[in-house]
C-alpha positions as YAML, in Angstrom:
chain: A
units: angstrom
residues:
- id: 1
  name: MET
  ca: [126.23, 113.42, 126.32]
- id: 2
  name: LYS
  ca: [126.35, 112.74, 130.06]
- id: 3
  name: MET
  ca: [122.77, 113.97, 130.36]
- id: 4
  name: LEU
  ca: [121.73, 111.69, 127.49]
- id: 5
  name: VAL
  ca: [123.26, 108.70, 129.26]
- id: 6
  name: ILE
  ca: [121.23, 109.53, 132.34]
- id: 7
  name: LEU
  ca: [118.11, 109.75, 130.19]
- id: 8
  name: ALA
  ca: [118.97, 106.37, 128.74]
- id: 9
  name: ALA
  ca: [119.20, 104.95, 132.21]
- id: 10
  name: ALA
  ca: [115.80, 106.38, 132.99]
- id: 11
  name: LEU
  ca: [114.34, 104.78, 129.89]
- id: 12
  name: ALA
  ca: [115.89, 101.50, 130.91]
- id: 13
  name: ALA
  ca: [114.11, 101.77, 134.25]
- id: 14
  name: ILE
  ca: [110.72, 101.84, 132.58]
- id: 15
  name: ALA
  ca: [110.04, 98.36, 132.85]
- id: 16
  name: PRO
  ca: [100.19, 96.64, 131.33]
- id: 17
  name: GLY
  ca: [94.31, 94.32, 130.97]
- id: 18
  name: LEU
  ca: [92.22, 93.43, 128.18]
- id: 19
  name: PRO
  ca: [91.30, 90.32, 126.13]
- id: 20
  name: ALA
  ca: [93.51, 89.89, 123.09]
- id: 21
  name: SER
  ca: [91.06, 91.28, 120.59]
- id: 22
  name: ALA
  ca: [90.63, 94.45, 118.62]
- id: 23
  name: GLN
  ca: [87.62, 96.60, 119.27]
- id: 24
  name: ASP
  ca: [86.12, 99.06, 116.80]
- id: 25
  name: THR
  ca: [83.54, 101.32, 118.38]
- id: 26
  name: SER
  ca: [82.98, 103.60, 115.42]
- id: 27
  name: GLN
  ca: [82.49, 101.44, 112.32]
- id: 28
  name: GLU
  ca: [80.96, 97.98, 112.52]
- id: 29
  name: SER
  ca: [81.83, 97.16, 108.92]
- id: 30
  name: THR
  ca: [85.56, 97.04, 109.62]
- id: 31
  name: PRO
  ca: [86.80, 93.43, 109.19]
- id: 32
  name: VAL
  ca: [87.53, 91.64, 112.44]
- id: 33
  name: PHE
  ca: [91.16, 91.02, 113.30]
- id: 34
  name: ALA
  ca: [92.22, 89.53, 116.63]
- id: 35
  name: PRO
  ca: [95.82, 90.46, 117.46]
- id: 36
  name: THR
  ca: [97.68, 88.72, 120.25]
- id: 37
  name: ARG
  ca: [100.46, 91.26, 120.74]
- id: 38
  name: PHE
  ca: [98.27, 94.28, 121.49]
- id: 39
  name: THR
  ca: [94.75, 95.47, 122.07]
- id: 40
  name: VAL
  ca: [93.14, 98.54, 120.58]
- id: 41
  name: GLU
  ca: [90.42, 101.03, 121.46]
- id: 42
  name: THR
  ca: [88.92, 103.00, 118.59]
- id: 43
  name: VAL
  ca: [87.41, 106.48, 118.95]
- id: 44
  name: GLY
  ca: [86.02, 108.95, 116.41]
- id: 45
  name: GLU
  ca: [85.25, 108.97, 112.69]
- id: 46
  name: GLY
  ca: [87.39, 109.81, 109.69]
- id: 47
  name: PRO
  ca: [90.88, 108.99, 108.40]
- id: 48
  name: ASP
  ca: [92.67, 106.38, 110.49]
- id: 49
  name: ILE
  ca: [95.38, 107.30, 113.01]
- id: 50
  name: VAL
  ca: [97.23, 104.73, 115.13]
- id: 51
  name: LEU
  ca: [98.72, 105.91, 118.45]
- id: 52
  name: ILE
  ca: [101.51, 103.77, 119.92]
- id: 53
  name: PRO
  ca: [102.80, 104.55, 123.44]
- id: 54
  name: GLY
  ca: [106.33, 103.94, 124.65]
- id: 55
  name: LEU
  ca: [108.16, 101.34, 126.71]
- id: 56
  name: GLY
  ca: [106.04, 100.38, 129.72]
- id: 57
  name: SER
  ca: [103.65, 103.18, 128.82]
- id: 58
  name: VAL
  ca: [99.90, 103.42, 128.26]
- id: 59
  name: PRO
  ca: [97.44, 104.94, 125.76]
- id: 60
  name: ALA
  ca: [96.51, 107.57, 128.37]
- id: 61
  name: VAL
  ca: [99.68, 109.51, 127.55]
- id: 62
  name: TYR
  ca: [97.74, 110.85, 124.55]
- id: 63
  name: ASP
  ca: [94.62, 111.82, 126.55]
- id: 64
  name: GLY
  ca: [95.38, 115.53, 126.35]
- id: 65
  name: GLN
  ca: [95.18, 115.43, 122.55]
- id: 66
  name: MET
  ca: [92.27, 113.00, 122.13]
- id: 67
  name: ASP
  ca: [89.50, 115.59, 121.74]
- id: 68
  name: MET
  ca: [91.41, 117.25, 118.95]
- id: 69
  name: LEU
  ca: [92.47, 114.04, 117.22]
- id: 70
  name: ALA
  ca: [89.08, 112.31, 117.42]
- id: 71
  name: SER
  ca: [87.10, 115.36, 116.28]
- id: 72
  name: ASN
  ca: [87.54, 114.47, 112.61]
- id: 73
  name: GLN
  ca: [89.62, 111.30, 112.55]
- id: 74
  name: ARG
  ca: [89.28, 107.72, 113.71]
- id: 75
  name: VAL
  ca: [91.90, 107.14, 116.40]
- id: 76
  name: HIS
  ca: [93.19, 103.67, 117.24]
- id: 77
  name: ARG
  ca: [94.80, 103.64, 120.71]
- id: 78
  name: ILE
  ca: [97.22, 100.74, 121.08]
- id: 79
  name: THR
  ca: [98.05, 98.92, 124.32]
- id: 80
  name: VAL
  ca: [101.00, 96.56, 124.00]
- id: 81
  name: ALA
  ca: [100.14, 93.27, 125.71]
- id: 82
  name: GLY
  ca: [101.83, 93.32, 129.10]
- id: 83
  name: PHE
  ca: [101.56, 97.08, 129.58]
- id: 84
  name: ASP
  ca: [98.92, 99.03, 131.51]
- id: 85
  name: GLY
  ca: [98.26, 96.01, 133.72]
- id: 86
  name: SER
  ca: [97.25, 93.80, 130.80]
- id: 87
  name: ALA
  ca: [98.11, 90.13, 130.37]
- id: 88
  name: PRO
  ca: [101.36, 89.76, 128.40]
- id: 89
  name: GLY
  ca: [100.16, 86.82, 126.29]
- id: 90
  name: PRO
  ca: [102.85, 85.75, 123.80]
- id: 91
  name: ASN
  ca: [104.88, 88.88, 124.62]
- id: 92
  name: ALA
  ca: [105.97, 87.13, 127.82]
- id: 93
  name: GLN
  ca: [108.45, 84.98, 125.89]
- id: 94
  name: GLY
  ca: [110.76, 85.48, 122.94]
- id: 95
  name: PRO
  ca: [110.99, 88.45, 120.60]
- id: 96
  name: VAL
  ca: [108.32, 91.14, 120.87]
- id: 97
  name: LEU
  ca: [109.09, 94.01, 118.52]
- id: 98
  name: ALA
  ca: [109.07, 92.21, 115.16]
- id: 99
  name: PRO
  ca: [105.86, 90.23, 115.90]
- id: 100
  name: LEU
  ca: [104.25, 93.46, 117.16]
- id: 101
  name: VAL
  ca: [105.13, 95.23, 113.91]
- id: 102
  name: GLU
  ca: [103.72, 92.35, 111.87]
- id: 103
  name: GLU
  ca: [100.42, 92.31, 113.78]
- id: 104
  name: LEU
  ca: [100.09, 96.08, 113.47]
- id: 105
  name: ALA
  ca: [100.53, 95.75, 109.72]
- id: 106
  name: GLN
  ca: [97.86, 93.04, 109.61]
- id: 107
  name: TYR
  ca: [95.50, 95.17, 111.67]
- id: 108
  name: ILE
  ca: [96.00, 98.24, 109.49]
- id: 109
  name: ALA
  ca: [95.37, 96.11, 106.39]
- id: 110
  name: THR
  ca: [91.79, 95.57, 107.65]
- id: 111
  name: LEU
  ca: [91.10, 99.33, 107.71]
- id: 112
  name: PRO
  ca: [89.48, 101.17, 104.79]
- id: 113
  name: GLY
  ca: [92.26, 101.80, 102.29]
- id: 114
  name: GLY
  ca: [94.63, 99.57, 104.24]
- id: 115
  name: ARG
  ca: [96.74, 102.52, 105.41]
- id: 116
  name: ALA
  ca: [96.97, 104.71, 108.50]
- id: 117
  name: THR
  ca: [98.85, 107.64, 109.94]
- id: 118
  name: ILE
  ca: [101.18, 106.45, 112.72]
- id: 119
  name: ILE
  ca: [102.12, 108.46, 115.81]
- id: 120
  name: GLY
  ca: [104.51, 106.78, 118.23]
- id: 121
  name: HIS
  ca: [106.27, 107.92, 121.40]
- id: 122
  name: SER
  ca: [109.70, 106.52, 122.33]
- id: 123
  name: MET
  ca: [109.54, 102.75, 121.74]
- id: 124
  name: GLY
  ca: [106.26, 103.44, 119.92]
- id: 125
  name: GLY
  ca: [108.16, 105.73, 117.57]
- id: 126
  name: PHE
  ca: [110.72, 103.02, 116.88]
- id: 127
  name: THR
  ca: [107.87, 100.59, 116.28]
- id: 128
  name: GLY
  ca: [106.36, 103.02, 113.79]
- id: 129
  name: LEU
  ca: [109.74, 103.43, 112.10]
- id: 130
  name: ASN
  ca: [110.02, 99.67, 111.64]
- id: 131
  name: LEU
  ca: [106.45, 99.52, 110.37]
- id: 132
  name: ALA
  ca: [107.34, 102.15, 107.76]
- id: 133
  name: LEU
  ca: [110.44, 100.16, 106.78]
- id: 134
  name: ASP
  ca: [108.86, 96.71, 106.59]
- id: 135
  name: HIS
  ca: [105.35, 97.66, 105.49]
- id: 136
  name: PRO
  ca: [105.48, 101.07, 103.76]
- id: 137
  name: ASP
  ca: [102.20, 100.29, 102.03]
- id: 138
  name: ARG
  ca: [100.45, 100.40, 105.43]
- id: 139
  name: VAL
  ca: [101.79, 103.80, 106.55]
- id: 140
  name: GLU
  ca: [100.38, 107.08, 105.27]
- id: 141
  name: ARG
  ca: [102.80, 109.22, 107.28]
- id: 142
  name: LEU
  ca: [104.73, 108.89, 110.50]
- id: 143
  name: MET
  ca: [105.31, 111.06, 113.56]
- id: 144
  name: ILE
  ca: [108.07, 109.93, 115.92]
- id: 145
  name: VAL
  ca: [108.06, 111.48, 119.38]
- id: 146
  name: ASP
  ca: [111.54, 111.41, 120.93]
- id: 147
  name: SER
  ca: [113.01, 108.20, 119.60]
- id: 148
  name: LEU
  ca: [116.20, 107.32, 117.75]
- id: 149
  name: PRO
  ca: [116.86, 104.79, 114.98]
- id: 150
  name: PHE
  ca: [119.58, 103.28, 117.23]
- id: 151
  name: TYR
  ca: [118.80, 103.82, 120.89]
- id: 152
  name: SER
  ca: [122.22, 102.75, 122.18]
- id: 153
  name: VAL
  ca: [124.06, 105.80, 120.85]
- id: 154
  name: VAL
  ca: [122.91, 107.54, 124.03]
- id: 155
  name: PHE
  ca: [125.19, 105.15, 125.91]
- id: 156
  name: ASP
  ca: [128.05, 105.30, 123.42]
- id: 157
  name: PRO
  ca: [128.17, 107.38, 120.21]
- id: 158
  name: ASN
  ca: [130.26, 104.64, 118.62]
- id: 159
  name: ALA
  ca: [128.03, 101.77, 119.76]
- id: 160
  name: THR
  ca: [127.16, 98.88, 117.47]
- id: 161
  name: ALA
  ca: [124.23, 96.50, 117.76]
- id: 162
  name: GLN
  ca: [126.56, 93.55, 118.25]
- id: 163
  name: GLY
  ca: [128.71, 95.40, 120.75]
- id: 164
  name: MET
  ca: [125.69, 96.28, 122.89]
- id: 165
  name: GLU
  ca: [124.66, 92.64, 123.24]
- id: 166
  name: PRO
  ca: [126.37, 91.94, 126.62]
- id: 167
  name: MET
  ca: [125.04, 95.11, 128.27]
- id: 168
  name: ALA
  ca: [121.55, 94.60, 126.91]
- id: 169
  name: THR
  ca: [121.50, 90.96, 128.02]
- id: 170
  name: ALA
  ca: [122.58, 91.90, 131.55]
- id: 171
  name: ALA
  ca: [120.08, 94.75, 131.74]
- id: 172
  name: ARG
  ca: [117.27, 92.46, 130.60]
- id: 173
  name: ALA
  ca: [118.06, 90.00, 133.38]
- id: 174
  name: GLN
  ca: [118.19, 92.76, 135.98]
- id: 175
  name: MET
  ca: [114.85, 94.20, 134.89]
- id: 176
  name: ILE
  ca: [113.15, 90.80, 135.00]
- id: 177
  name: ALA
  ca: [114.52, 90.21, 138.50]
- id: 178
  name: GLN
  ca: [112.99, 93.41, 139.88]
- id: 179
  name: PRO
  ca: [110.12, 92.69, 142.30]
- id: 180
  name: ALA
  ca: [106.61, 93.56, 141.16]
- id: 181
  name: GLN
  ca: [105.17, 96.81, 142.50]
- id: 182
  name: ASP
  ca: [101.54, 97.79, 142.98]
- id: 183
  name: PRO
  ca: [100.99, 101.01, 140.98]
- id: 184
  name: GLU
  ca: [98.74, 102.32, 143.75]
- id: 185
  name: GLU
  ca: [101.56, 101.95, 146.24]
- id: 186
  name: VAL
  ca: [104.11, 103.93, 144.25]
- id: 187
  name: ASP
  ca: [105.63, 106.67, 146.41]
- id: 188
  name: CYS
  ca: [105.21, 109.66, 144.14]
- id: 189
  name: ALA
  ca: [106.70, 111.96, 146.78]
- id: 190
  name: ASN
  ca: [110.08, 110.27, 146.39]
- id: 191
  name: PRO
  ca: [110.79, 109.61, 142.73]
- id: 192
  name: SER
  ca: [114.16, 108.23, 141.75]
- id: 193
  name: MET
  ca: [116.59, 110.57, 140.05]
- id: 194
  name: MET
  ca: [116.22, 108.49, 136.91]
- id: 195
  name: MET
  ca: [112.47, 109.08, 136.81]
- id: 196
  name: ARG
  ca: [112.96, 112.80, 137.27]
- id: 197
  name: TRP
  ca: [114.85, 112.91, 133.97]
- id: 198
  name: MET
  ca: [111.71, 111.70, 132.18]
- id: 199
  name: VAL
  ca: [109.29, 114.55, 132.83]
- id: 200
  name: ILE
  ca: [109.32, 118.01, 134.41]
- id: 201
  name: ASP
  ca: [105.70, 118.28, 135.53]
- id: 202
  name: GLU
  ca: [105.32, 116.81, 139.05]
- id: 203
  name: GLU
  ca: [101.78, 115.49, 138.57]
- id: 204
  name: ALA
  ca: [102.75, 113.88, 135.27]
- id: 205
  name: LEU
  ca: [105.83, 112.42, 136.93]
- id: 206
  name: CYS
  ca: [103.59, 110.52, 139.33]
- id: 207
  name: LEU
  ca: [101.52, 109.24, 136.40]
- id: 208
  name: VAL
  ca: [104.64, 108.00, 134.64]
- id: 209
  name: MET
  ca: [105.85, 106.26, 137.79]
- id: 210
  name: ARG
  ca: [102.52, 104.44, 138.16]
- id: 211
  name: GLN
  ca: [102.41, 103.56, 134.48]
- id: 212
  name: THR
  ca: [105.89, 102.09, 134.79]
- id: 213
  name: ALA
  ca: [104.85, 100.01, 137.79]
- id: 214
  name: SER
  ca: [101.86, 98.62, 135.87]
- id: 215
  name: ALA
  ca: [104.03, 97.05, 133.16]
- id: 216
  name: ASP
  ca: [105.02, 93.40, 133.09]
- id: 217
  name: PRO
  ca: [108.81, 93.43, 133.63]
- id: 218
  name: ARG
  ca: [109.32, 90.52, 131.22]
- id: 219
  name: VAL
  ca: [107.84, 92.53, 128.35]
- id: 220
  name: SER
  ca: [109.64, 95.74, 129.26]
- id: 221
  name: ALA
  ca: [112.94, 93.92, 129.68]
- id: 222
  name: GLN
  ca: [112.69, 92.12, 126.35]
- id: 223
  name: LEU
  ca: [111.74, 95.30, 124.50]
- id: 224
  name: PHE
  ca: [114.60, 97.19, 126.14]
- id: 225
  name: TYR
  ca: [116.97, 94.46, 124.96]
- id: 226
  name: GLU
  ca: [115.60, 94.66, 121.42]
- id: 227
  name: LEU
  ca: [115.78, 98.45, 121.32]
- id: 228
  name: ALA
  ca: [119.36, 98.42, 122.58]
- id: 229
  name: THR
  ca: [120.47, 95.91, 119.94]
- id: 230
  name: SER
  ca: [118.46, 97.10, 116.91]
- id: 231
  name: ASP
  ca: [120.00, 99.64, 114.52]
- id: 232
  name: ALA
  ca: [117.63, 100.95, 111.85]
- id: 233
  name: ARG
  ca: [120.02, 103.59, 110.52]
- id: 234
  name: PRO
  ca: [121.33, 101.55, 107.55]
- id: 235
  name: ARG
  ca: [117.77, 101.29, 106.18]
- id: 236
  name: LEU
  ca: [116.58, 104.87, 106.70]
- id: 237
  name: GLY
  ca: [117.17, 105.69, 103.04]
- id: 238
  name: GLU
  ca: [114.41, 103.25, 102.09]
- id: 239
  name: ILE
  ca: [111.70, 105.45, 103.63]
- id: 240
  name: GLU
  ca: [109.90, 107.69, 101.17]
- id: 241
  name: LEU
  ca: [106.78, 108.63, 103.14]
- id: 242
  name: PRO
  ca: [106.51, 111.88, 105.19]
- id: 243
  name: VAL
  ca: [108.17, 111.67, 108.62]
- id: 244
  name: THR
  ca: [108.14, 114.24, 111.44]
- id: 245
  name: MET
  ca: [110.30, 113.78, 114.56]
- id: 246
  name: LEU
  ca: [109.75, 115.72, 117.79]
- id: 247
  name: TYR
  ca: [112.55, 115.95, 120.32]
- id: 248
  name: PRO
  ca: [112.81, 117.68, 123.70]
- id: 249
  name: VAL
  ca: [115.27, 120.20, 125.09]
- id: 250
  name: ASP
  ca: [115.24, 121.16, 128.76]
- id: 251
  name: PRO
  ca: [118.12, 123.54, 129.61]
- id: 252
  name: ALA
  ca: [118.22, 122.10, 133.12]
- id: 253
  name: ILE
  ca: [119.52, 118.75, 131.82]
- id: 254
  name: HIS
  ca: [120.22, 119.11, 128.10]
- id: 255
  name: ASP
  ca: [122.78, 120.93, 126.00]
- id: 256
  name: GLY
  ca: [120.48, 122.23, 123.27]
- id: 257
  name: ALA
  ca: [123.14, 122.32, 120.56]
- id: 258
  name: ALA
  ca: [124.20, 118.76, 121.41]
- id: 259
  name: MET
  ca: [120.61, 117.58, 121.20]
- id: 260
  name: ASP
  ca: [120.18, 119.27, 117.82]
- id: 261
  name: THR
  ca: [123.32, 117.56, 116.55]
- id: 262
  name: LEU
  ca: [122.35, 114.18, 117.97]
- id: 263
  name: TYR
  ca: [118.92, 113.95, 116.37]
- id: 264
  name: ALA
  ca: [119.95, 115.51, 113.05]
- id: 265
  name: GLY
  ca: [122.93, 113.18, 112.82]
- id: 266
  name: GLN
  ca: [121.05, 110.01, 113.68]
- id: 267
  name: TYR
  ca: [118.33, 110.73, 111.09]
- id: 268
  name: ALA
  ca: [120.68, 112.15, 108.46]
- id: 269
  name: ASP
  ca: [119.95, 109.35, 105.97]
- id: 270
  name: LEU
  ca: [116.18, 109.85, 106.09]
- id: 271
  name: ASP
  ca: [115.58, 112.34, 103.30]
- id: 272
  name: GLY
  ca: [112.94, 114.98, 103.95]
- id: 273
  name: ILE
  ca: [112.45, 114.27, 107.65]
- id: 274
  name: GLU
  ca: [111.12, 117.26, 109.56]
- id: 275
  name: LEU
  ca: [112.85, 117.67, 112.93]
- id: 276
  name: VAL
  ca: [110.83, 119.71, 115.44]
- id: 277
  name: ARG
  ca: [112.47, 120.82, 118.67]
- id: 278
  name: ILE
  ca: [110.20, 121.26, 121.70]
- id: 279
  name: ASP
  ca: [111.84, 123.45, 124.33]
- id: 280
  name: ASN
  ca: [111.33, 123.23, 128.09]
- id: 281
  name: SER
  ca: [110.44, 119.57, 127.86]
- id: 282
  name: ARG
  ca: [111.86, 116.19, 128.71]
- id: 283
  name: HIS
  ca: [111.08, 112.76, 127.27]
- id: 284
  name: PHE
  ca: [107.30, 112.95, 127.82]
- id: 285
  name: ILE
  ca: [106.74, 115.99, 125.62]
- id: 286
  name: MET
  ca: [102.97, 115.53, 125.69]
- id: 287
  name: TYR
  ca: [102.97, 116.04, 129.47]
- id: 288
  name: ASP
  ca: [105.52, 118.83, 129.77]
- id: 289
  name: GLN
  ca: [104.41, 120.91, 126.77]
- id: 290
  name: PRO
  ca: [100.88, 119.81, 125.83]
- id: 291
  name: GLU
  ca: [100.10, 122.95, 123.84]
- id: 292
  name: ALA
  ca: [103.32, 122.76, 121.83]
- id: 293
  name: PHE
  ca: [102.69, 119.05, 121.28]
- id: 294
  name: ALA
  ca: [99.15, 119.78, 120.06]
- id: 295
  name: ARG
  ca: [100.44, 122.45, 117.67]
- id: 296
  name: ALA
  ca: [103.00, 120.03, 116.27]
- id: 297
  name: LEU
  ca: [100.30, 117.39, 115.80]
- id: 298
  name: THR
  ca: [98.04, 119.88, 114.02]
- id: 299
  name: ALA
  ca: [100.82, 120.92, 111.66]
- id: 300
  name: PHE
  ca: [101.78, 117.30, 111.01]
- id: 301
  name: LEU
  ca: [98.22, 116.27, 110.19]
- id: 302
  name: ALA
  ca: [97.66, 119.34, 108.00]
- id: 303
  name: ASP
  ca: [100.59, 118.54, 105.69]
...
């Protein structure tokens, strides 16, 4: 559990440029919807897939799988307003997660059939989980990449949403107070220990560090607060659609058996969930094990 706490600290450290409008480059007949909480780039033709990156992260985390995904599907790459150097818009103040989920549901409703497959990493996975809970009619199936229904159990296995409020409030204030950093000036040769827990691959580590620096700290801080104080476990039994969850195990920092127990236990009330362990990987599975990640995606989409 000590290693999981360190990973949690690294996630907390992840604290991004486009007009607030949705773009569809593959099908002009799709009804126009102009979200304010995110922007979207659409690539390919076929059944609709929505890719949601994690906290402070960017759509580019999925670049290694785009050729495969867009070969016979229409892929919608989401950028949360305030991440990847973009203007935060309304995400700069007040709650972010619930309004983001609502706008995603409205966007998906404009697609043919009004449903989409959702793939989300970290915070993106939790966003997809909430979308499946609140708008099951909009979700065809869901893949969660290393996310938990209650994030704060990595701090304390007995944590409660209410009990985490003081810590989350303090952490939010600290994150907002951090000085802005130019992504191009990030010293990739000297990553913090916390960042090292996120990804094994050194080149990918530098990418993650720059992605983190490109995020608006107000948006990252608020989303961290909401993740730390939101417990979806009591509602997991409501989900009836297919769900696959990928989780990493790196023997250098993880106890594999403890990781197996953690993820199985936290998702125990979600009947039929498929838990897929990806070895020799840390939080950014798509960077550390791109081939294994691609195989898992292929199997998920084939079901």
